[in-house]
BAMAR-824780 format. One record per residue: x, y, z of N, C-alpha, C in turn; residue in three letters. Coordinates in steps of 0.2 Angstrom, whole numbers, plus 5000, padded with zeros to 4 digits. Layout:
<pts>
(pt (X Y Z) (X Y Z) (X Y Z) "ala")
...
</pts>
This chain:
<pts>
(pt (4997 5046 5096) (4991 5044 5093) (4993 5040 5085) "met")
(pt (4990 5035 5084) (4992 5030 5078) (4987 5032 5074) "ser")
(pt (4989 5032 5067) (4985 5035 5062) (4987 5027 5055) "leu")
(pt (4982 5029 5052) (4982 5023 5045) (4982 5029 5040) "thr")
(pt (4985 5026 5034) (4986 5029 5029) (4985 5024 5022) "ala")
(pt (4982 5027 5017) (4981 5022 5010) (4983 5027 5004) "ala")
(pt (4985 5024 5000) (4988 5028 4993) (4985 5024 4987) "val")
(pt (4983 5028 4984) (4980 5028 4977) (4986 5028 4972) "leu")
(pt (4988 5024 4968) (4994 5025 4965) (4999 5019 4966) "gly")
(pt (5002 5017 4960) (5009 5014 4961) (5012 5016 4956) "ala")
(pt (5013 5021 4952) (5018 5022 4948) (5024 5025 4950) "gly")
(pt (5028 5028 4946) (5035 5030 4947) (5035 5035 4954) "tyr")
(pt (5031 5040 4953) (5032 5045 4959) (5028 5042 4964) "phe")
(pt (5023 5040 4964) (5019 5036 4969) (5024 5031 4974) "ala")
(pt (5030 5029 4972) (5034 5026 4976) (5035 5029 4981) "gly")
(pt (5037 5036 4980) (5039 5039 4985) (5034 5041 4990) "phe")
(pt (5028 5042 4990) (5023 5042 4994) (5023 5037 4998) "his")
(pt (5023 5029 4995) (5023 5024 4999) (5029 5022 5005) "his")
(pt (5036 5026 5001) (5040 5025 5006) (5039 5030 5012) "glu")
(pt (5037 5036 5011) (5036 5041 5016) (5032 5039 5021) "ala")
(pt (5025 5036 5018) (5020 5035 5024) (5023 5030 5028) "trp")
(pt (5026 5025 5025) (5030 5019 5030) (5035 5021 5035) "asp")
(pt (5038 5026 5034) (5044 5029 5037) (5041 5033 5043) "arg")
(pt (5036 5036 5044) (5032 5039 5048) (5031 5037 5055) "ile")
(pt (5033 5038 5061) (5033 5036 5066) (5025 5037 5068) "asp")
(pt (5022 5030 5069) (5015 5031 5071) (5010 5031 5067) "gly")
(pt (5012 5030 5060) (5007 5029 5054) (5008 5021 5051) "val")
(pt (5003 5019 5048) (5002 5012 5045) (4999 5014 5039) "thr")
(pt (5003 5011 5035) (5002 5011 5027) (4997 5004 5027) "leu")
(pt (4990 5005 5027) (4986 4999 5025) (4984 4997 5019) "val")
(pt (4987 4999 5014) (4986 4997 5007) (4987 5003 5002) "gly")
(pt (4988 5000 4997) (4991 5004 4990) (4985 5001 4984) "val")
(pt (4980 5005 4982) (4976 5003 4976) (4980 5006 4970) "ala")
(pt (4978 5003 4965) (4980 5003 4958) (4976 5001 4951) "asn")
(pt (4974 5003 4947) (4968 5001 4942) (4973 4994 4940) "arg")
(pt (4979 4995 4939) (4984 4989 4937) (4985 4985 4943) "thr")
(pt (4982 4981 4946) (4984 4978 4953) (4990 4974 4954) "ile")
(pt (4993 4972 4948) (5000 4970 4949) (5005 4975 4951) "ser")
(pt (5003 4981 4948) (5008 4985 4951) (5007 4987 4958) "lys")
(pt (5001 4987 4961) (5000 4989 4969) (5003 4982 4971) "ala")
(pt (5002 4976 4969) (5005 4971 4973) (5014 4970 4973) "glu")
(pt (5017 4974 4968) (5023 4975 4968) (5026 4978 4974) "ala")
(pt (5022 4984 4976) (5025 4988 4982) (5025 4983 4987) "thr")
(pt (5023 4978 4990) (5024 4974 4995) (5019 4976 5001) "gly")
(pt (5014 4981 4999) (5008 4983 5003) (5003 4980 5001) "phe")
(pt (4998 4979 5005) (4992 4976 5004) (4989 4979 4997) "pro")
(pt (4987 4976 4993) (4986 4978 4985) (4978 4976 4985) "ala")
(pt (4976 4983 4981) (4968 4983 4979) (4969 4986 4973) "phe")
(pt (4963 4985 4969) (4962 4987 4962) (4958 4993 4963) "ala")
(pt (4955 4997 4967) (4953 5002 4969) (4953 5004 4976) "ser")
(pt (4951 5011 4977) (4949 5015 4983) (4943 5010 4987) "leu")
(pt (4939 5009 4982) (4932 5007 4985) (4933 4999 4987) "lys")
(pt (4937 4996 4984) (4939 4989 4986) (4943 4990 4993) "asp")
(pt (4948 4995 4993) (4953 4996 4998) (4947 4996 5005) "leu")
(pt (4944 5000 5003) (4938 5002 5009) (4934 4998 5011) "phe")
(pt (4932 4993 5007) (4928 4987 5007) (4933 4982 5013) "asp")
(pt (4939 4982 5013) (4943 4977 5015) (4946 4979 5022) "ala")
(pt (4948 4985 5021) (4952 4988 5028) (4949 4993 5031) "val")
(pt (4943 4996 5029) (4940 5001 5031) (4942 5007 5029) "gly")
(pt (4940 5012 5033) (4943 5021 5030) (4947 5022 5034) "val")
(pt (4953 5023 5031) (4959 5026 5033) (4958 5033 5036) "pro")
(pt (4962 5035 5042) (4963 5042 5044) (4965 5046 5037) "asp")
(pt (4969 5043 5033) (4973 5048 5028) (4971 5044 5022) "ile")
(pt (4970 5047 5016) (4971 5045 5010) (4973 5049 5005) "val")
(pt (4979 5046 5002) (4983 5050 4997) (4983 5048 4991) "asp")
(pt (4979 5053 4986) (4978 5052 4979) (4986 5053 4976) "val")
(pt (4989 5048 4974) (4995 5050 4970) (4995 5048 4963) "ala")
(pt (4990 5050 4959) (4989 5049 4952) (4989 5053 4948) "thr")
(pt (4987 5054 4942) (4987 5059 4936) (4981 5063 4937) "ala")
(pt (4980 5070 4935) (4975 5074 4936) (4968 5073 4934) "pro")
(pt (4969 5067 4929) (4962 5066 4926) (4959 5061 4931) "ala")
(pt (4961 5058 4937) (4960 5054 4940) (4956 5058 4947) "thr")
(pt (4958 5064 4948) (4957 5067 4954) (4950 5067 4956) "his")
(pt (4945 5071 4953) (4938 5071 4954) (4936 5065 4957) "val")
(pt (4936 5059 4954) (4934 5054 4955) (4937 5050 4962) "glu")
(pt (4943 5050 4962) (4946 5046 4968) (4944 5051 4974) "ala")
(pt (4945 5057 4973) (4944 5062 4979) (4937 5061 4981) "val")
(pt (4931 5061 4978) (4925 5060 4979) (4924 5052 4982) "thr")
(pt (4927 5048 4979) (4926 5041 4983) (4928 5042 4990) "asp")
(pt (4933 5045 4991) (4936 5045 4997) (4931 5051 5003) "ala")
(pt (4929 5056 4999) (4924 5060 5004) (4917 5055 5006) "ile")
(pt (4915 5053 5000) (4908 5048 5001) (4910 5042 5005) "glu")
(pt (4916 5040 5007) (4918 5034 5012) (4918 5037 5018) "ala")
(pt (4919 5045 5018) (4919 5047 5025) (4927 5049 5027) "gly")
(pt (4931 5048 5023) (4937 5051 5025) (4938 5059 5027) "cys")
(pt (4942 5059 5032) (4942 5067 5032) (4948 5069 5032) "lys")
(pt (4954 5066 5029) (4960 5069 5027) (4961 5066 5020) "met")
(pt (4961 5071 5016) (4964 5068 5009) (4970 5072 5006) "ile")
(pt (4975 5069 5003) (4980 5073 5001) (4980 5072 4993) "val")
(pt (4981 5076 4990) (4979 5075 4981) (4987 5078 4978) "cys")
(pt (4989 5074 4974) (4995 5076 4971) (4993 5082 4967) "gln")
(pt (4999 5085 4965) (4999 5091 4960) (5002 5088 4953) "lys")
(pt (5000 5091 4946) (4995 5095 4945) (4987 5094 4949) "pro")
(pt (4984 5098 4951) (4978 5097 4954) (4973 5098 4950) "phe")
(pt (4969 5092 4947) (4964 5091 4943) (4966 5092 4936) "cys")
(pt (4961 5093 4931) (4963 5096 4925) (4962 5103 4922) "gln")
(pt (4959 5108 4926) (4959 5114 4924) (4954 5117 4931) "asp")
(pt (4954 5122 4932) (4952 5127 4937) (4943 5125 4938) "met")
(pt (4940 5124 4935) (4933 5122 4934) (4933 5116 4940) "glu")
(pt (4937 5112 4938) (4936 5105 4941) (4938 5105 4949) "glu")
(pt (4945 5110 4948) (4947 5111 4955) (4942 5115 4960) "ala")
(pt (4940 5119 4958) (4936 5124 4962) (4930 5120 4965) "leu")
(pt (4927 5115 4958) (4920 5110 4962) (4923 5106 4968) "ala")
(pt (4929 5102 4966) (4931 5097 4970) (4933 5101 4978) "leu")
(pt (4936 5106 4978) (4937 5110 4983) (4931 5113 4988) "thr")
(pt (4927 5114 4984) (4920 5116 4986) (4917 5110 4989) "ala")
(pt (4916 5103 4987) (4914 5097 4989) (4917 5094 4995) "arg")
(pt (4924 5096 4995) (4928 5094 5001) (4926 5099 5008) "ala")
(pt (4925 5105 5007) (4924 5110 5011) (4917 5108 5014) "glu")
(pt (4911 5108 5009) (4905 5104 5012) (4904 5100 5016) "ala")
(pt (4910 5095 5015) (4908 5089 5020) (4913 5089 5025) "ala")
(pt (4916 5094 5026) (4921 5096 5033) (4927 5092 5032) "gly")
(pt (4929 5091 5026) (4935 5086 5024) (4942 5091 5023) "val")
(pt (4948 5089 5027) (4953 5093 5024) (4956 5090 5018) "asp")
(pt (4957 5095 5013) (4960 5093 5007) (4966 5096 5005) "leu")
(pt (4972 5093 5006) (4978 5096 5004) (4981 5094 4998) "val")
(pt (4985 5098 4994) (4988 5097 4989) (4996 5094 4989) "ile")
(pt (4998 5089 4986) (5004 5087 4988) (5010 5092 4983) "his")
(pt (5009 5097 4985) (5015 5102 4982) (5020 5102 4988) "glu")
(pt (5026 5098 4987) (5031 5098 4990) (5037 5102 4990) "asn")
(pt (5039 5105 4984) (5045 5110 4985) (5047 5114 4991) "phe")
(pt (5040 5117 4993) (5042 5122 4999) (5044 5119 5005) "arg")
(pt (5044 5111 5004) (5045 5108 5011) (5053 5105 5010) "trp")
(pt (5056 5107 5004) (5064 5106 5003) (5068 5109 5008) "gln")
(pt (5073 5106 5013) (5075 5110 5018) (5078 5116 5016) "pro")
(pt (5082 5117 5010) (5085 5123 5009) (5080 5128 5008) "trp")
(pt (5075 5128 5006) (5069 5133 5007) (5067 5136 5013) "tyr")
(pt (5066 5131 5017) (5065 5131 5024) (5069 5135 5028) "arg")
(pt (5077 5132 5028) (5082 5136 5029) (5082 5143 5027) "cys")
(pt (5081 5144 5021) (5080 5151 5018) (5075 5155 5021) "met")
(pt (5070 5152 5021) (5064 5156 5025) (5064 5159 5031) "lys")
(pt (5069 5154 5035) (5071 5156 5041) (5075 5161 5043) "ala")
(pt (5081 5161 5038) (5085 5167 5038) (5081 5173 5036) "ala")
(pt (5078 5174 5032) (5074 5178 5029) (5069 5182 5036) "met")
(pt (5067 5176 5039) (5062 5178 5045) (5067 5182 5050) "asp")
(pt (5072 5180 5052) (5077 5183 5057) (5081 5191 5054) "arg")
(pt (5080 5191 5047) (5083 5197 5045) (5089 5197 5043) "gly")
(pt (5091 5191 5041) (5099 5188 5039) (5101 5194 5033) "asp")
(pt (5095 5194 5029) (5098 5197 5021) (5094 5205 5022) "val")
(pt (5091 5207 5028) (5089 5214 5027) (5082 5215 5025) "gly")
(pt (5079 5219 5022) (5073 5219 5018) (5074 5216 5011) "thr")
(pt (5070 5211 5010) (5071 5206 5003) (5069 5210 4998) "val")
(pt (5072 5211 4993) (5070 5215 4987) (5069 5211 4981) "leu")
(pt (5073 5203 4980) (5070 5201 4974) (5073 5193 4975) "gln")
(pt (5071 5188 4972) (5074 5182 4971) (5072 5179 4965) "gly")
(pt (5077 5173 4963) (5078 5171 4957) (5080 5164 4957) "thr")
(pt (5076 5160 4954) (5077 5152 4953) (5080 5151 4945) "phe")
(pt (5086 5148 4945) (5087 5145 4938) (5086 5138 4937) "arg")
(pt (5081 5135 4934) (5079 5129 4932) (5084 5125 4929) "leu")
(pt (5089 5121 4930) (5093 5118 4924) (5095 5112 4926) "arg")
(pt (5089 5106 4925) (5089 5101 4927) (5094 5096 4921) "pro")
(pt (5095 5099 4915) (5100 5096 4909) (5095 5088 4907) "gly")
(pt (5089 5088 4908) (5088 5081 4905) (5081 5083 4898) "asp")
(pt (5083 5087 4895) (5079 5089 4890) (5081 5089 4883) "gly")
(pt (5088 5087 4882) (5089 5087 4876) (5088 5081 4872) "gln")
(pt (5086 5082 4865) (5086 5076 4859) (5080 5072 4860) "gly")
(pt (5079 5068 4855) (5073 5064 4855) (5072 5059 4860) "pro")
(pt (5076 5057 4863) (5075 5054 4869) (5073 5057 4877) "thr")
(pt (5072 5063 4876) (5072 5067 4883) (5066 5064 4887) "ala")
(pt (5067 5063 4893) (5063 5062 4897) (5059 5054 4898) "tyr")
(pt (5060 5051 4891) (5059 5043 4890) (5060 5038 4895) "leu")
(pt (5066 5039 4899) (5069 5034 4904) (5065 5035 4911) "asp")
(pt (5062 5040 4912) (5059 5042 4918) (5051 5042 4918) "arg")
(pt (5049 5047 4915) (5042 5050 4915) (5041 5051 4907) "gln")
(pt (5040 5047 4902) (5039 5047 4896) (5033 5051 4893) "pro")
(pt (5028 5051 4897) (5022 5056 4897) (5023 5063 4895) "tyr")
(pt (5030 5064 4899) (5032 5072 4898) (5032 5075 4891) "phe")
(pt (5034 5070 4886) (5035 5072 4879) (5028 5075 4875) "gln")
(pt (5023 5071 4879) (5015 5072 4875) (5012 5078 4879) "glu")
(pt (5014 5081 4884) (5010 5086 4887) (5012 5092 4884) "met")
(pt (5005 5095 4883) (5003 5100 4877) (5006 5107 4882) "gln")
(pt (5005 5107 4889) (5007 5112 4893) (5012 5110 4898) "lys")
(pt (5019 5110 4897) (5025 5106 4901) (5028 5110 4906) "phe")
(pt (5032 5115 4903) (5038 5118 4908) (5034 5121 4915) "leu")
(pt (5028 5124 4913) (5025 5127 4919) (5020 5122 4923) "val")
(pt (5015 5120 4919) (5011 5115 4920) (5014 5111 4926) "his")
(pt (5020 5106 4922) (5023 5101 4927) (5028 5103 4932) "glu")
(pt (5031 5109 4929) (5039 5110 4932) (5038 5116 4937) "thr")
(pt (5038 5121 4933) (5039 5128 4936) (5032 5129 4940) "ala")
(pt (5025 5126 4941) (5022 5128 4947) (5025 5126 4954) "val")
(pt (5029 5121 4955) (5032 5121 4961) (5035 5129 4964) "his")
(pt (5038 5132 4959) (5041 5137 4962) (5036 5144 4961) "trp")
(pt (5031 5143 4958) (5026 5147 4959) (5023 5147 4966) "val")
(pt (5022 5141 4968) (5019 5139 4977) (5027 5141 4981) "asp")
(pt (5033 5139 4978) (5038 5141 4983) (5039 5148 4983) "thr")
(pt (5038 5153 4979) (5040 5159 4979) (5033 5162 4982) "phe")
(pt (5028 5161 4983) (5022 5163 4987) (5024 5163 4994) "arg")
(pt (5027 5156 4995) (5030 5154 5003) (5036 5158 5006) "tyr")
(pt (5040 5159 5000) (5046 5164 5002) (5044 5173 5002) "leu")
(pt (5041 5174 4997) (5042 5181 4996) (5033 5184 4997) "phe")
(pt (5028 5181 4998) (5020 5184 4999) (5016 5182 4993) "gly")
(pt (5012 5185 4993) (5006 5184 4987) (5009 5189 4982) "pro")
(pt (5006 5186 4975) (5008 5189 4969) (5002 5192 4968) "val")
(pt (5004 5200 4964) (4999 5204 4962) (4999 5203 4953) "ser")
(pt (5005 5203 4950) (5003 5201 4942) (5011 5197 4941) "ser")
(pt (5009 5194 4934) (5015 5189 4931) (5016 5191 4924) "val")
(pt (5021 5191 4921) (5022 5192 4915) (5028 5186 4913) "tyr")
(pt (5026 5184 4907) (5030 5177 4905) (5031 5177 4899) "ala")
(pt (5037 5174 4896) (5039 5173 4889) (5042 5166 4889) "asp")
(pt (5038 5162 4885) (5040 5154 4886) (5040 5151 4879) "leu")
(pt (5045 5148 4879) (5047 5143 4872) (5047 5136 4872) "arg")
(pt (5047 5133 4865) (5049 5127 4864) (5056 5125 4861) "lys")
(pt (5061 5123 4863) (5067 5122 4860) (5068 5114 4857) "leu")
(pt (5066 5110 4861) (5066 5101 4859) (5061 5101 4854) "asn")
(pt (5062 5100 4849) (5056 5098 4844) (5053 5092 4845) "pro")
(pt (5055 5088 4850) (5054 5080 4851) (5048 5081 4856) "ala")
(pt (5045 5086 4858) (5041 5085 4863) (5035 5092 4862) "ile")
(pt (5031 5089 4864) (5023 5094 4863) (5023 5101 4866) "ala")
(pt (5025 5103 4872) (5024 5108 4875) (5031 5112 4876) "gly")
(pt (5031 5118 4881) (5036 5122 4880) (5042 5119 4885) "glu")
(pt (5047 5122 4885) (5053 5118 4889) (5058 5123 4892) "asp")
(pt (5057 5130 4891) (5061 5136 4892) (5057 5141 4893) "ala")
(pt (5059 5145 4896) (5056 5152 4897) (5058 5156 4904) "gly")
(pt (5055 5162 4904) (5056 5167 4910) (5048 5170 4912) "tyr")
(pt (5048 5169 4919) (5042 5172 4922) (5046 5176 4928) "ile")
(pt (5041 5182 4927) (5042 5188 4931) (5036 5189 4936) "leu")
(pt (5037 5188 4943) (5032 5189 4949) (5032 5196 4952) "phe")
(pt (5026 5199 4952) (5027 5205 4956) (5023 5204 4962) "asp")
(pt (5028 5204 4969) (5024 5203 4975) (5021 5209 4978) "his")
(pt (5023 5215 4976) (5021 5221 4978) (5026 5224 4983) "gly")
(pt (5026 5229 4986) (5030 5233 4990) (5037 5232 4986) "ala")
(pt (5037 5232 4980) (5044 5233 4977) (5048 5225 4977) "gly")
(pt (5045 5222 4979) (5048 5215 4980) (5046 5210 4972) "val")
(pt (5051 5207 4969) (5049 5204 4963) (5054 5198 4962) "arg")
(pt (5051 5192 4959) (5055 5187 4960) (5054 5184 4953) "ser")
(pt (5061 5181 4950) (5060 5178 4943) (5061 5170 4943) "ile")
(pt (5057 5167 4939) (5058 5159 4937) (5062 5160 4930) "phe")
(pt (5069 5158 4930) (5073 5156 4923) (5073 5149 4921) "asp")
(pt (5068 5147 4918) (5069 5139 4917) (5071 5136 4910) "gly")
(pt (5075 5132 4910) (5078 5129 4903) (5080 5121 4904) "asn")
(pt (5075 5116 4901) (5076 5110 4905) (5082 5107 4900) "arg")
(pt (5085 5110 4894) (5090 5108 4890) (5095 5108 4895) "leu")
(pt (5097 5114 4897) (5103 5116 4901) (5104 5113 4909) "leu")
(pt (5111 5111 4910) (5112 5111 4918) (5116 5115 4921) "asp")
(pt (5117 5113 4928) (5119 5116 4933) (5124 5111 4936) "his")
(pt (5129 5114 4940) (5135 5112 4943) (5132 5108 4950) "ser")
(pt (5130 5101 4949) (5129 5096 4954) (5130 5089 4952) "ala")
(pt (5130 5084 4958) (5132 5078 4955) (5125 5074 4953) "asp")
(pt (5119 5077 4957) (5113 5075 4957) (5109 5081 4954) "asn")
(pt (5109 5081 4948) (5104 5087 4945) (5096 5087 4947) "his")
(pt (5093 5084 4949) (5086 5083 4951) (5086 5084 4959) "arg")
(pt (5091 5085 4962) (5090 5086 4969) (5088 5093 4970) "met")
(pt (5091 5099 4969) (5087 5106 4969) (5086 5107 4962) "thr")
(pt (5087 5104 4957) (5085 5106 4949) (5088 5113 4947) "met")
(pt (5092 5116 4951) (5094 5122 4950) (5098 5126 4954) "gly")
(pt (5098 5132 4953) (5102 5136 4958) (5098 5143 4960) "glu")
(pt (5097 5145 4966) (5094 5151 4967) (5097 5156 4970) "ala")
(pt (5094 5163 4971) (5096 5168 4974) (5091 5171 4979) "leu")
(pt (5091 5174 4984) (5087 5179 4988) (5090 5185 4989) "val")
(pt (5090 5190 4987) (5093 5196 4988) (5090 5201 4994) "glu")
(pt (5094 5204 4998) (5090 5209 5002) (5096 5216 5002) "gly")
(pt (5093 5219 5008) (5096 5227 5008) (5104 5226 5012) "thr")
(pt (5103 5219 5016) (5108 5218 5021) (5113 5211 5019) "asp")
(pt (5111 5209 5012) (5114 5203 5010) (5112 5198 5004) "gly")
(pt (5114 5194 5003) (5112 5189 4998) (5113 5181 5000) "thr")
(pt (5107 5176 4999) (5109 5170 5001) (5109 5167 4994) "met")
(pt (5114 5160 4993) (5114 5158 4987) (5112 5151 4988) "ser")
(pt (5108 5148 4984) (5106 5141 4985) (5110 5137 4979) "leu")
(pt (5114 5131 4981) (5119 5127 4976) (5116 5121 4973) "phe")
(pt (5117 5119 4970) (5116 5111 4967) (5116 5106 4972) "gly")
(pt (5121 5107 4976) (5122 5102 4982) (5117 5103 4987) "asp")
(pt (5114 5108 4987) (5108 5108 4993) (5111 5115 4997) "gly")
(pt (5116 5115 4997) (5119 5120 5003) (5117 5128 5001) "ser")
(pt (5117 5130 5007) (5114 5138 5006) (5119 5141 5010) "val")
(pt (5122 5147 5005) (5127 5152 5010) (5125 5159 5010) "arg")
(pt (5127 5162 5015) (5125 5171 5015) (5131 5174 5014) "leu")
(pt (5131 5180 5010) (5137 5184 5009) (5132 5191 5012) "arg")
(pt (5136 5195 5017) (5133 5201 5019) (5134 5206 5015) "lys")
(pt (5129 5212 5014) (5132 5216 5010) (5138 5219 5011) "phe")
(pt (5141 5221 5006) (5148 5224 5005) (5153 5220 5007) "gly")
(pt (5152 5213 5007) (5157 5208 5010) (5159 5204 5004) "ala")
(pt (5165 5202 5004) (5168 5198 4998) (5167 5190 5000) "thr")
(pt (5167 5188 5007) (5166 5183 5008) (5160 5181 5010) "asp")
(pt (5157 5174 5013) (5152 5172 5015) (5152 5166 5021) "asp")
(pt (5145 5164 5023) (5145 5159 5029) (5141 5154 5026) "val")
(pt (5141 5147 5029) (5137 5143 5027) (5131 5142 5032) "met")
(pt (5126 5143 5029) (5119 5143 5033) (5115 5135 5032) "leu")
(pt (5117 5131 5027) (5116 5125 5028) (5121 5121 5023) "met")
(pt (5124 5114 5027) (5129 5111 5024) (5125 5109 5016) "glu")
(pt (5130 5106 5012) (5127 5102 5007) (5123 5096 5009) "pro")
(pt (5118 5095 5007) (5112 5090 5009) (5115 5082 5007) "tyr")
(pt (5114 5078 5012) (5117 5071 5011) (5110 5068 5014) "val")
(pt (5107 5063 5011) (5101 5060 5013) (5097 5057 5007) "gly")
(pt (5091 5058 5007) (5086 5055 5002) (5088 5059 4995) "his")
(pt (5087 5053 4990) (5089 5056 4982) (5084 5061 4980) "pro")
(pt (5078 5061 4982) (5072 5066 4978) (5071 5072 4984) "phe")
(pt (5074 5077 4982) (5070 5083 4984) (5072 5085 4992) "gly")
(pt (5077 5082 4995) (5079 5084 5001) (5073 5081 5006) "gly")
(pt (5070 5074 5004) (5065 5071 5006) (5060 5075 5008) "asp")
(pt (5058 5079 5003) (5052 5083 5003) (5044 5080 5004) "cys")
(pt (5045 5072 5000) (5039 5070 5001) (5037 5067 5008) "val")
(pt (5042 5065 5011) (5041 5063 5017) (5040 5070 5023) "phe")
(pt (5043 5075 5021) (5042 5081 5026) (5035 5084 5026) "leu")
(pt (5032 5082 5019) (5025 5085 5019) (5021 5080 5022) "leu")
(pt (5022 5075 5020) (5017 5069 5023) (5016 5068 5031) "cys")
(pt (5024 5069 5033) (5025 5070 5041) (5020 5076 5042) "glu")
(pt (5020 5082 5040) (5017 5088 5043) (5011 5086 5041) "his")
(pt (5007 5083 5037) (5000 5080 5038) (5000 5076 5044) "val")
(pt (5003 5072 5046) (5003 5068 5052) (5004 5071 5058) "ala")
(pt (5006 5076 5059) (5008 5080 5064) (5001 5086 5065) "lys")
(pt (4998 5088 5060) (4991 5090 5059) (4985 5087 5063) "tyr")
(pt (4985 5082 5061) (4980 5078 5064) (4982 5076 5072) "leu")
(pt (4988 5075 5074) (4989 5075 5080) (4989 5083 5084) "arg")
(pt (4987 5087 5081) (4986 5094 5083) (4994 5098 5085) "gly")
(pt (4998 5095 5081) (5005 5098 5082) (5008 5104 5078) "glu")
(pt (5004 5104 5073) (5005 5110 5068) (4999 5112 5064) "ala")
(pt (4999 5118 5061) (4995 5121 5057) (4994 5119 5050) "asp")
(pt (4990 5118 5047) (4991 5115 5040) (4992 5120 5034) "leu")
(pt (4997 5117 5031) (5000 5121 5025) (4997 5117 5019) "glu")
(pt (4997 5121 5013) (4995 5116 5006) (4988 5114 5006) "asn")
(pt (4983 5118 5009) (4974 5117 5009) (4974 5119 5000) "arg")
(pt (4969 5115 4999) (4966 5115 4992) (4964 5122 4991) "ala")
(pt (4961 5125 4995) (4958 5132 4994) (4963 5138 4993) "arg")
(pt (4969 5137 4997) (4974 5141 4996) (4977 5139 4989) "asp")
(pt (4978 5134 4986) (4982 5132 4981) (4977 5133 4974) "tyr")
(pt (4972 5135 4975) (4968 5137 4970) (4972 5144 4967) "leu")
(pt (4976 5149 4971) (4978 5154 4970) (4985 5152 4964) "lys")
(pt (4988 5145 4966) (4992 5142 4962) (4990 5142 4954) "val")
(pt (4985 5138 4954) (4982 5137 4948) (4981 5143 4943) "leu")
(pt (4976 5148 4948) (4976 5156 4945) (4981 5158 4941) "glu")
(pt (4987 5157 4946) (4993 5161 4943) (4995 5157 4937) "met")
(pt (4995 5151 4936) (4998 5146 4930) (4994 5148 4924) "glu")
(pt (4987 5150 4925) (4983 5152 4919) (4986 5158 4917) "asp")
(pt (4987 5162 4921) (4989 5170 4920) (4995 5170 4917) "ala")
(pt (5001 5165 4918) (5007 5164 4915) (5007 5163 4908) "ile")
(pt (5003 5158 4907) (5000 5155 4900) (4998 5161 4894) "tyr")
(pt (4993 5163 4899) (4990 5169 4895) (4994 5176 4892) "thr")
(pt (4997 5177 4898) (5006 5182 4898) (5008 5181 4892) "ser")
(pt (5011 5174 4891) (5016 5172 4886) (5012 5172 4880) "ser")
(pt (5005 5170 4879) (5002 5170 4873) (5000 5177 4870) "glu")
(pt (4999 5182 4875) (4998 5189 4873) (5004 5193 4873) "thr")
(pt (5009 5191 4876) (5014 5197 4877) (5013 5202 4882) "gly")
(pt (5008 5200 4888) (5005 5205 4892) (5006 5204 4898) "cys")
(pt (5008 5208 4903) (5007 5208 4910) (5000 5205 4912) "arg")
(pt (5000 5200 4917) (4993 5198 4919) (4992 5200 4926) "gln")
(pt (4987 5203 4928) (4985 5205 4936) (4982 5199 4938) "glu")
(pt (4983 5197 4944) (4979 5191 4948) (4977 5194 4954) "val")
(pt (4973 5190 4957) (4968 5193 4963) (4972 5194 4968) "ser")
(pt (4971 5197 4974) (4976 5197 4980) (4975 5190 4983) "pro")
</pts>
């Protein structure tokens, strides 16, 4: 089954989307739209100044991928829905607030449109490896997980300017832009969350938002996870942006460790040595090729080969938890979240 895709956006990260769709067997990237059309032209794909221009020229594709900032999401997704597209992928952060996200999700559902949020970290191969090991019982009963975010890119007045300068101006940064990846990933690994507690802080005076902090997630049944984030510090890795840090999953029968080279090792309870579950990752420079893996998953769903993950309705839980995390840090109190 051949499919067509179009991408809205031609910025830094949108480039990973273009490359991903172009690599998927049986998918043709029919166009890239961007308000600055010269940027769309620079991608080498058919270029348009808007999604509406793209639809007029090449028709409505099977997949519309919105890879632009949150302020554009309502208009872009609405344009795709009204044009008749039945599969829309939308970049995170999803919309500008919960009100927008709720309304847009309801609009897509009323039109019978599959709206998927491009939250790709759960697709990183090391997390898929760890999840498979947990499901096999390799660590026994899981009791807790920890991720230490240490990209080392947040020091000094020039922090983030070389890649994504708008990071400096975000009033909500560590959680809204970065930790939200692990809000979703922890749900994928450990299950639904019943409450959160957070202590956030700003260390670099050159930026507007927070860049360090702790978040504690209660998953129920005695299972907890911890996000320990500090963008000023680094970890042992040649590419600090591949895993962006290190992780542990601990259970009654053993502990899994994720290292900065993408490898996963298992140490059984009581042992001093460990075994390799996943060799160091060699491949795509960003996140274990997670953009491609998510896009490929969408294509497989449309071919009837997979159940769809990351639907907008489910992703609303991530937005609720993000709001609860900021409230917890502001009030110093644990925040309950709905089942």
